[in-house]
N, C-alpha and C positions, 0 to 999 in steps of 0.2 A: 145643839151639838148634829150635827149630820150625819147620816150612816158612816158616810168614807173616813170621818173624823175616829170613829169609837175604836178603840184599840185592839180590840179581837179581827176588827176590818182588816187593819193595816197589816196585822200579823199574816193573815191567812193570804193578800196580796204578795208579799215578801216569799212566802213559801211557794206560791206558784210561779213567781218568777225564776225561783232556783230551779224549780223541776223543769221549767221551760230551757233555762240554761246547758242543764244535763242532758236533755233530750238530745240539743243541737250540737251538743260535740260527740255525743256518738253517731251523730249522723256523718261528722268528719274524721271517725277513726280510722289510722293507717296514713293519713294525708299529711305529710311535713310541715309543719308551724313554719310561717312565713316570719323570715329573720331580715329585718334590714339593713341594709350595708352600715349603719352607724351603728348596730351594735353587734354584727357579725364577728369582730375580732374579740369584743369582751367575751360573748358567747364561748368561743373556741379557747380561750384563756381558760374560762373556768370548767370546760370539758377537760383539758390535758391532765394526763396523771401522769406523775415522775417515778421512775424506778431506778433502779442500781443496776449497772453490769454485771457486776460481781453477784448480786443475789438480786435474781429478778422475781423472789416471791414479795419484795419489798414493793409496794404500791402507794404513795401517795398523793394528795391533791395538789400539793406547792412544792416548789423547787428549795432544794435544802441539801443538809449530809445526808446517808446512808447511815443508819443508827448502828448497823453491825461494824461496817471497815472505815466510814469518814470519809469515804468516794464524794464528790459533787452526783447527784440523782440527773439523771438523762430523761428528756420527755419520751413518753411511748404514744405513737401514733398511731391515732384510732382506726385510721385508715388503713385498707388491705388489697394492695390491685396485684398480689402475686401473681401467678400462674399455676393451674393445679397442680398438683407434684412437685412442684419445683421453690426451693428456699428462696424468696425475692422481699425484697423489703425496701420501700420510696423513704427518701428521708427529705424534707424540707431544706433549705438553704441553711434556716436559722441552726437546723437539729444538726445538720452534718457540721456547722461550725462549734456547735455546744460538744458535739460526739469527738471532737478533733480528727474527722477521718482524713486519712492522707492516701493516695494511691500510687502506684509506679508502672512502668512498661515491662510486662515481660520482654525479656531479651535475650541473646545469646553472644556469650560472655566466655573468653578462654580461661577457664579455672583449673584450679590444682585440690587435690584428694590430700588431706593431710591424714598418713598415718602415724599416730604418738608410741613410741615405746619405752622402756625403762630397762636400762641392764646393769652390767659390769665388765670393766677392762680385763683382758688376760694376756697373759705373752702369747706370741705366735706360737704355735706348738711345733711349726715346721721350722722354726729356729730355734731348738734348743736342742744343745749338745749333753751329754752325760760323757764328762773324763772319767775313765776308770782306769784300774790297775791292769795292764797287759800281761805281767809276768808276776810274780809273787815277790814280795820284798818289804822292808821295814820303812814307812818315810822318815828320814832324817832332818830335814825341814822342808817350811811351808813358808812356800814368799807369799801366797794369798792368804791370808790367815784368818776371813770375816765375808760374810754374806754381803752381798748389797754393793762390792768394789767393782769398779769397771776395769776390763783387762781386756788390753789387744791381740790379736795373734799373734803368735811367737814369743810371746811373755814368759819370763820363769814363772813356774805354778808349785813345784817342789822336788826336793832329792830324794832319788829311791836308790837303796843300797837293796841289791839281788845278786846272788850267787848266778842264776842262771844268766842275767844279763853277763856278769864277768865271765862266764864260761862259753857263752856266745862270740864276745870278743875275743878271747884267747883262740876260738875255733878261728875266726876270721884270721887272724893276724896271722896262723899257722898254714892258713889254705894260701896266703901272699905269698907265705915264704917259700913254701912248695910250689907252687906256680911259677917262681922265678929262679928255682933250680931246675925245674922240668923246662922250662922257658926253652932249652938248647938241644931238647930232645929232638932224635931225629924222627921219633911217631907223630902224626899229626894227634891218634886221637889219644895220646898221652895228652898233649900239652892243652887239646879242648876239653878234657876230663878235669885237668887242675882250675881252668877259667871256669867252668860249668860249679866247681866247688866252692871258690871266691863269690858267684854270684850268688849262689845261695845262702852263704853265709853273711851276706851284706843282705838280703832279703829279709833273713829269719832277724838281723837286727831290727829293720826297716817293720814289720809287723810287730815288733814288739814295744814301738812307740819311738823309737830313735831319728833325727832326721837325719837328711843327707850330709849335710853340713858336719853333723856330730859325727855321723862314720865315716866321713872323710878326714876328720879331728884324728879319731883314731887310728886311721889308717898311718897318717903322716908323722902321729908321735911314735908308733909302733911299741907301743905296752897299753893293757886294759887297766880302766879306772872300776873301782869297786861303787861308785856311786854316780849315778847317770841323771842330770837334771830335763826332766819332762817341762813342755812347754805347751802352750795354749794354741791348739788349732784354729780357733775363730776368736773374732773378738765379741765382746758381748758384758753381761752383767753376771755377777756371780749368784746364784738363787739359793742354790745351798752347798755348806761344807759336810762332809758326812766322815771327815778323821783329823786326829790330831798328831802333832810332831810324835815320833818313834812308836806308832801305832804299827802293828803288820798286817798287809793286806793280802788277801788270795788275788788269784786271776779273776777277772771280772766284778771284782767291790768297787763300788762308783765312791769318787773322791772329791769330785765338783757338779754340779750344775750349772751348765752357762746360757745363758740368753740373749739371743740380739735381739735388742727392744729397738731397732730402728724402724719396725712394724709392729704393732699392736691386732688384737683382736679384739673388737667390742661385741660380746655376746648378748643379744637384746630379746626381749620377751614379747612376741604381739600374740591380740589375741586371733580368736579362731575365724572372726568375722574380717580379719584384716588381710586373710591370707589373698584373696582373689588380686590383692593390691601390690604384691612381693613378688620381685623377679631378679634374677643375678643383674649383677650390673648398674644396679640402682642407685643414686647418689643420697648419702641420708649426712643430715647434718646433727650435731650433738652437742650439750654442751656438760658441763661438770662444776661443782662447788667451789673445787680448786681454783680455776680460772673464772670469776663469775662475768657475766657481757661479755665473754669470749666463745665464737663459734668454730669447733673443729668440722672437718669432712673425711668421710669414709666411702666406701664403695661395698655395696652387698655381695660377697664372694659366697655364701652359702643360705639355703632355708632348709632346713630340716626338715623331711618328708614324713616325720611320726611326730603326731599332736602328743602336746603332754597331757592325759587325763585330766590329773587331778586337779589343774590350775586352767586347763584349756586354751593351752597357748603352745606358739611353734617357737623355738629358736631360731634366731636369726642372727648370722655370722656376720659382721663386717669389719672387710682390712681398713685398717688405721693408719697412716703413714708418720711415723713419727720422729723426724731425723733431728731436731734438736733434744730429743728425749725429755722432755718437759712430761707431757704425760706416763705414768707408770701403772703397773699393774695394781688391781684392786679400785680404781677409783669409779662411783656410780657415775653414770651420765643418763641424760636424758634426751632421746633423740628423734626427731621429725625426718620423716620421708614424704616427699610430696610426689605424686603422680599425677600427670595431666588425665582429665574427664570427657569421653567423649560424647556424643549428644543421647546415646543411651544407658548413659549412667556407670559405662565402664571404664576400664583402663584404655586411653586414647591410643586409636590405632590412624592417627592420621584423619581422620573425620573430620565435618565440620563441627564447629562449638556448640556447645550443649544450650538449651535454653535455661535459665535460672530467675530465681524471685528472691528477696529476702528473705532470713530465716524467721522476722516479724510477720510475715504473709499467711503462713498455714497456721491452722489451729490442728492441732496433731493429739489422737484420743490414743495411739499407741499401734491403733489395726489402720486408721482411717487417718485421712487429713484434707482439710477442707477449707477453700479458698473464696475470699468472695470478688466477685469479678464487678466493676464498673458498667453500667450499659450505656454504650458510645451513642444511644439515640435518644437516651429519655436521662439527663442528670438528675443525680441523686437517687438512681434504682440500682440494688447491689443484688446479685444471685449468685448463692451460694453452691458451689462446685468440688466436689472429689476430685482430687487428682492422684497421681501416680508419683511418688518423689523419689528422686536418684539419692546417691550420697549428699552427705555436708560439706561444703568447699568454704569452708571460714565463715565468712557471715552469709552466704547465698547455700540455697538449696537449689539441686539439678530437678528439673522437673521432665520425666520420663513423659507422662501423657496427660492430656485434661485439660489445658492451655496452648493456646496459638501465641505466635510470637506478635508483641505489639500490643497485648489486650492488657488492660489498668487493672490490679490486684490491689485491695486495699491492703496495707502496711501497717497503718496506727487504726485503731477503731473496730476492730474485725470483730475482738471479743465481743463489742458494745453493740454489734449487730445482731451477732448467734443470742447474744442474752434476750433479745427483743423477740425475736424469732421463737425461742424456748416458751417465751410467756403466752404465746399467741396459740402454741401448739403447732407450730409448723414443723418442717423439715428443719434440721438445723445439725451442728457439731455433732450435740450428745442426744438429739432425736431424731436418726436417719430416715424413720418412715413419717410420712405426713400423719396428722392425728394424735401422735402419742402425747399423753399428757405431760405438762412440763414439770420439770423437777420440782417442788416447791421446798421440799423438804433437806437443806444442806446443812443439818446440824453436824458441828465437829466433833461433838461427843457420843456419835453412833461409831464404835471402833470397830473396824474390817478385821477380818482374820488374821492370825497370828501368820508369818511368811512359815511357809515349809521349810523345815530345817534339811531336809534332804539333799540341797544344793550346797550346805556350808559343809567346810573342813570338818572331818574326824579329829579333832584334837583335846587332849586333856581339860578336866573341869578348872583345874586351877588357872591354867592358862585364859579360860574364857572369863571366869571372876577378874581378873587382874585388870580387865577392860574395866570396871566400874570406876576408876580412879581417875582413868584417860575421859570417861563421860561427865565426870563431875566436872572435872575441868571445862570441856566444851559447853555442857551447859551454862556455867558462869559466863562465856564469854557470850553466849547467845542471849542470856537474860539481859547482859548489859547493853549489846546495840540493840535489842529491843524497846530499853527503857531511855534510849536515846545517850548512853553513858559512854562516852567514847573513850575515858580516863579508867575506867573500870574494865572497860573490854581490852584495853592493851594490857591491864594488869595482870588478867587474867590469862590474856594467850602468852606472855612470858612465861607461866608456867605448864604451856602447854607441850613444849618438847621435852619436859623432865617426865611428863606423864606418859609418854609417848614409851620412853627409856624403861619405865618401870612395867610395862607389861610381861607378864611373866610369859618372856619368847625361849628362854632356857627347856622347858618341858615341849616345847614341840616338835612332833618328829622330823626328821633331818630332811624330809621330801619337802617341808612347808617353811625351813627357816629361812629359807632363803627368799623365800614371796614374801614373808612378813618382813625381812630386812628392807624390800625394795618399797613397800607399804609404810615402814616407819621411816623411809629416807624423803617420799613424798610428804608425808605428814610435817613433817619437822620443815620441808619447803614452805610449804602453804603457810603453816605457822609464823614462819619468818616474813613472810609478804605482806601478811595481816599486820602482824607488828612494826612492818616498815612501812605504812601507812601514813600518811599526814593526815588524813581526814577522816571523819566515821563514812563517808559515802565511799571511800576507797577501801576503806577497813572491811565495808560491808559486801564490795565488790569481790574482796580476795576470800571472804566467809564463804563464799558460795562455792569457790575449789576446795577449802577446808571441809565443808559440809558434805558436798560429793564423795571426797575420797575415805571420809571417815563413816558415810554409809556405806559405801563398799567393804569395807574391813569389818567391821558390825557384822554387816550380810554375812560374810564368810569365815571368821574366827569366831566371834561370840555370840552362841546359841543363846546362853543364858547366863546369869548374874542378878546380882539384887537390883541394878539401875535400871528402870525402864526406859525403853527407848523407842518413840513412836515418831513416824516417817511425818511432817508437813510439807504440805504445797502449795504455794501462792503463784499462782499464772501469770499475775501482773510483773511481778519481780523480774529483775535483768532484763529489763528494756520488753517485757512483754515475752521472754520466752519462759518464762516461768523458773523458781526455784526451789530447792527442799531444803528442810533442816530437821533437825531430830529435836524433839522435847521430850521430857522426863513425865508430863503428865495432859491431859487434855485440856482444849480451851487454846485458842491460837493466840500465840503471841510471837508476832511477825517481828524478826530481825534483821528485816532487808529495807521496812519502812518505819518500825518505831511509832513513833504517836502520831504519823501522818497517817497509817492504815493499820493501827495496833492488832485489830482482829480479820485483816486480810487472809485470807486461804483456808485450808481445812485439814483435816486427819486422812493420811491415805493408806497407812499400813501400820502394823505394829512388827517390830524388828524383835524387841527382847519385851518377853511379857513382866518380867521384874519379880523379886520375890519382896520386894520391901514396898511400902505404899507409896505411893507419887506423892512429893515433896516438891515446894518451889526450890530453883535452885540457889 
């Protein structure tokens, strides 16, 4: 055996070779390893990190569904060529396809701002007449003996027996006889005095309600009558009848109230934020449940100069022509006022059209609006930019500043871009300052503080507690939608109108009853829309309006109750505009996506803390 064949010598040689390799590696530290073109794609694929646009704290080594919401993961680009202090991100062509990035051009377009209001039809106060007794007497006969009947001018209303009228007729006949006797007098003053007496007697009867033809009939007959028929001075509908046959009335006592309903008033409530869009002579379109699918038109005649502080609304009066009499006082109406918007986002005054972007383009945080703009010189590069938005006009937002006409803004996938920037601790919608650590704790189990009750209407506790039944039915609807049970959702929503009517509204202060009546009508309309939906997708779209109006109602009227009411928000729902709903317990159960993204969303507010432990609806 040679010395090289001995085991301890071979071991020592191997150790020396390892030490030499280690020293060589140290000499090349900091230099990038060489990657051949053949294995470059494989190395890139192995280094890709996959994340969720909704939950950026998720980082997985391979493509798949998000473990929290079930959405497809997107690749997290490792490179970052953004400019310092600017939110920028560059995506490869394949990454853009997976993220489904879509862009549109910023353009100028004539748009209208919509002001939606709710109100009630009333009789035109300027066309209401009270028929009163001009002399004391007894109602011997009523020709119009019930309310609601339509009458025409000159129609008989009632027969009045009045000793004073009888005496006035006698005086007129005596004055006429005396004037005839003195007509041959040689003294002009005597004849003039007799004529003045006749004229005064006629005027007295006219002031007591007799028509010219009735007075002429008395003169031609030559005798007084003990009963006089009073006729209608105008056409209209009898709103009130205050007497019965045989009743004795005094001077000034009201017998009828008559209203001309050929023109009505529509009294609407507009929020104070809409005051800048209101002015006299604007056209208003409205609908009523009495004539579904039919639109009526009126003109703004008056905008109340005083704000109703309790409801924070302005009264708007609209004159509504009603020549066929189909519309009647008391009908609820949902009105829309459209006003052209100028380039500054104000009421148009003949200026050039404003710049607009789709409502899906901006990411809204409440105080800021961020859009992502495509770089025209570098495909796949997107820059975040804060913009100042004007009013919303349908499916568009007016842009006051921050964008130029023709720039390409991201309309689909902006939230995914923003999520990637958050993970990299760059400027984004949620992190406006560069270097702010990304939000990694998005647990929906962290409950926000309970909403301040100072904004709520002061109403009795029993009225607030009666919201429990309403919330229970709503939770049944939301639970059925979140579990994709369309049949159960329809069965639950059928009970909603009854639950709304069971709210203890009679104990509300009189100043708040009309507000609740308007809310009640809106909730019942929303429930009817959900019930009429033919598919679960349409039901979820209508559930959006029902949830928003119920949240407003609970926020205003129900500060306490045994039922817990938590607001949850999903930013992906309703085409990326986001949607809210109520739940009685923590833990997201998304009714807008169901099993597709059951856990998509998080709790953002607690409206009612609740006195009973939260349970599954």
